[in-house]
N, C-alpha and C positions, 0 to 999 in steps of 0.2 A: 557525080557518083554514077557508075555504070548501072544498067538495068539489073544485071545479075547480082551485084552487091546490094542494091536496093531490095531485091526480092529476098535475099538471104537475111538481111537485117529485119525485114518485115516478118519473115517466118520465125526468126528468133524472138522477136518482140511478142508475137502472138503466143509462142510456146511458153515463154517465161510468164506471161500474164495468165495462163491457164494452169500453171502448176499448183498443187495443193499448198496450203499455207505452210510456211516454215515452222517447224516444231522446235521446242526449246525448253530449257529449264525456266522456272518462274523467275522473272527479273527481280532484282533486289528492291526496286521501287516501282510503284504503279505508274509513275511518269514514263517508264520505259516500256510499258505494255503496248502491244499492237493496238490499232483502233478498236473502240468498244464494239462488242457484238450487237446485232440487231435485238430489238425487244423480244422477250420470251425465248431467248436463244442462249445456249452455252457453247462457247468455243473451247476446244480441247487441244492441248499441245503436249508433246511427248519428248522425253529425253532418256538416254542411257548414260549415266555419268554426266559429263559435261557436254556430251555430243547430242545434237538434236536427232530425233528419230522421225523420218519422213515416211508416211504411208499414204498411198492414194486414197484409201478408205480404211476406216477402223470399224471394228464391230463392238457393239455395246449392248449389254442386257442389264436392266435395272429391275429389281423385284422389291415389292413392299408387301408385307403380310403374306408371303408365299405366292402372291400374284405378280405376273410380269406386267409392269406398267410402261416399259419402254424397251424396245428391242429393234435392232436394225444395223445397217451398214451406213456410215456417214463419211463425208469428205473431210471436213475440218471442225464440225460442230453439229449440234442437233437442236431442234425446236423442242421446247418443253411441253409435254403433253398436258392438256387441261386437268386430267386426273391427278397430276403431280402437285398442282397448286393447293389441293385440299388434303393431300396425304400427310399424315402425322406419324406414320410408321417408319421405323429404321429401314434403311435400304441395304440390299445386297447387290453389289455392282461388279460385273465382269467386263473387262475391256481387253481387246486384242488389236494390236497394231503390228502388222507383218508377223514376224515370228515371236514377238514379245506379248506376254500375257500378264495381266494383273487381276487380282480378285480382292475385293474389300467388302467385309461384312460389317454390320452395325454402323453404317454411314448415316449421319443425320439427314433428315428430310430436306433441310435447307440446301443440300447439295444440288437440288433441282430448282435453282433460282437463276435468274438472268445473270450471266457473268462468265467466268473463266474456270477451267479445270486445268491443272498442270499435273501430268501423270508421268511417272518414270521410276527408274531404279537408280539410286545414287550410290557412289562408292567413296571411301575416304580419299582425300579430304572432302567432307560433305559440303554441299551448298550452304550458304549462310543460314537459312532457316533451321537447319539441323545441327549446326555447329554449337559447341558449348553445352549441349544437353548430356548429362551424365548417362542417361539410358542408352545413348549411342556410342559411348566411349570405346567399347570393344566390338562394335558392329562391323561385319564384313560388307553388308549392303543394306540399303533401306528401300523398300518399294513404297511409293507414296502416291497419294491423291491429295493435292492441295486445291481446296475449293475457295474461290474468290468471287462471291456474289457482288454485283454492282452496287446495291444499296443495302448491304447487310455485312455483318462481320464474317470474315472467312474462318476456315479451320482446316486442319490437316488430318488425314487418316493414313496410317502407315503400318507396315509390317517390317520387322528387321531380323537379321540373322546374327546372333551373337557368335563371336569367333570360337568360343568353347563348344558350340553345338553345330558348327558348319558341316561336319561329316556324319551327324547322327540322323539315321533314317528309321522310322518317320520322325519328324521334328519340325521346328519352326522354319528351318531353312529349305524345306522341300514342299512344293505344292502337292496337295492330295490328288489332283487329277492329272 
């Protein structure tokens, strides 16, 4: 291999190794998850429909009891603040990845436990976790936060747009901000 080809290969290998984690919908089985996050850490992945959303950094704000307990810009996940471990209040979570924004209120405090978050907006036909649910039968989209703690039962928080209300402003299909 010539020196130039070697240098190009080396540059590509370094560039690929420093890219942010590939984002995606939640795999249908935990066996398909990426490697476990470090202790006291939540890894976050994003998707729009079936397509992964890749952002070099995402912005996150989590509030409990009207107080901000976590705010910042993160590459692929965040460390859980010590104050979150004793928090029993419901959370208000805002997440921004590139041009995409999600807001979830009344999120259980277990969301800030070691594990995974899968955040996105899904469109019909919906991913497996949302299929077959009558409440989504006429949904145009579902904005979701799927919480998968490592040593606890997971849960979903979602907001959806019913087809009959998709053009109604204000309404459930439009963000207030």
